[in-house]
N, C-alpha and C positions, 0 to 999 in steps of 0.2 A: 371600309370603318365607320369616318365624316355620317356618314350618312345613317347608320344603324345607330353610334350614339344622336345624332340630332333624331331618330324616330322616340328612342328614349325618354330624351327632352320632355318633347314634344306627349309623350303620354303624362309622366308624369305631374306635366305642369297640367294637366287636358283634368290627369286625377285632382289633383289640389284645388283646381277654380272648380270642378264639379263641388266635389265633396262641400265645401265653400256654400255653392251656391247653396245648396241639399241642409245645411246648418245653418245657414241666414236666415233662407225663409223660414225653417220650422221655430229658429230658437231666437235673433237679433240676431245682429251683431256683435256689441257689449257682451253677452251673455257665450258668444262660444269660442272656447280659447284656441291656439294656436297646436300645443297640445292635440287638440279635440281631435283638429283637420287632418294633422298628421298621420292620431292615430291609425282612423276612421278612412281613411284613404292610404290608407297601408304604407306610406313615406318618413324619410328623418327629418330631423328640422331644418339640419344641412343641407340636404336638396325644397328644405320651405323656403330657404333662407335667400340659396339660390336662382328664384323669382322674383320672390316682395321681400322689400326696404320692411318689411310688417302687416301682420292687420291689416291694421286700414287698409292699409296700401292693397293688399288682398282684394277688401271688397270695393278699393274703386271697380277696380277690375274688373270685377264680377259685374257692379252695377251700371258697368262701364260699357258692357254687351248686353246686361239686356237692355236700357236706351240702346243701343247699337241695331239690335232685332226688333226694334218697335219701332222708330224709324222708318225702315227699310219697311216696315208692315205698313206701317199709314203709309208711305210715298207708294205702296203699290196698291192701296186703297183707292188713294186721290189719279194712280192714274190709269180708273179705272171709268168708263163712258158714263157712269151714273149721276140720276139728281142728287143734292145736297143732306133728303134723306134718308137716300138709299145708301149713303156716305157714310151715314153718323150707325145708321146699323150696325158694321159693317165695326167702326171704332167703338161703341158696341163686346160687339161680339171679342172684339185681341182683346179691351180690359179684362176683360172676367177669366180669359183666356189667364189671362199677366199673374191677374189679382189666383188665383183657386188653390196657389199652394202658398200663398202670402201668409205667417200671421199677425197678429196680434204686437204682439213682440218686436216682430219688424217694420210695424208700418212707425211702432214707438220712435225705434232708431232715427227712422228716415225722415219723419217729420215735428221730432220733437230737439234734431240739435242735439244729439248728447255724444253723433260723435258726431267730433270737430272739420276731419277731411272729409265725410263723406257730406257732409254738413253743405261744406261751399261749394262739393258739389252735383249737390241738388239742385242747388241755388240755381249753376247755372244752364245744369240739362235744364231745367226748370222754363229758367227765362226763356232756354233758346224753342222747348218748344211750344209752352203758348204764345209767344209771338207768330209761331208757324203757323197755329191754327187762326192765332184772329186774323189774320191774312187772308185766314182759308176763308172763316169766316164772313170778313167785308169786304169779300170778294160772292161768296153768296146770297149777303142779302142786297143784292145792286142786282142782283140776277132774279129779284124775289123770291127767292127760299129760305130767310129769314126777315121776320117782323121789322120793315123797316122805322117801328115806330121805338126801337133797342136801340142802345148807343153799344156794339159791340166791347168800347169799355169795357163798361159794366160787365158783360159781362165775363170778360176775363176775370178781374178783382171778382167775383161772384166765385170762381171758379175755387181761383184763392181759400176763399170761405168752408166751400167746401173741401178743400185740403184739409181744415184744421177740424173738420167737422171727423171726416175718416179715421182721430186720432183722440175724436172725440170718446170717450171710456164709457159715456151713458150714452152715447149713440153706438157705441156697439156691442152694447148689450143688448141692443133691440133685435140684435140678428146669429144668428145660428155661426154667423163663415164673412170670413172678408167679404167675399167673394158676393154674395148677402146683398148685401150694405151695399156694394161697389153697384152692385145694380138697382138699388135702390135709385142713388143719388143720378149715374146714371144716365137712368125715364126719366128721372126728375128733373133734371137738368137739360136734356134734347129734347124731349118733347113737350119742353112747357117755352123754349125757345121758335120751334119751326112753328110755320103756320098751317092753318086749317085747311083742305079738301074744298074746300064749299068755302073759304074766307070769304067774307066779301069786302072789298074794297071799299 
């Protein structure tokens, strides 16, 4: 009986989180309501509050799942016995897959600090991710795979500027989808710092 009850609870939890993920990606966090999540997921508000304190608590849970999967994928890419250049290609593909369903509204909610709990979470996870990437760039630079005359800390600063660019409506309006903009930025960033195959010393 307990196992069956746990299974039902797990299913309902999954229904809520999967529904929230889809709705947040399409409409952003602020615009989506708990009522809409419950109605779409086919659960009651009482069930919702059995799992989450509020919508922002759910949003952080959803984002944590996304970041955790992305971090695992990144570590899997790093574990491959390939050059930094090849690793970059896989990272670009990963970023494209992650951005294919995200709306402009969601980008705004994530990066414009419109939801305090989400903003705090994004700041912490982004700092950890950037620190990891900085370490990998420094290692690649030591191997000669990134130009020696560029400061990795400047690269990190530039990434921060690109995050601002992603939520600039003037920039967004240049592209049909956020995925197209992501591809442009990733290509510009990575292939602007990698050494060319026949670059003279």
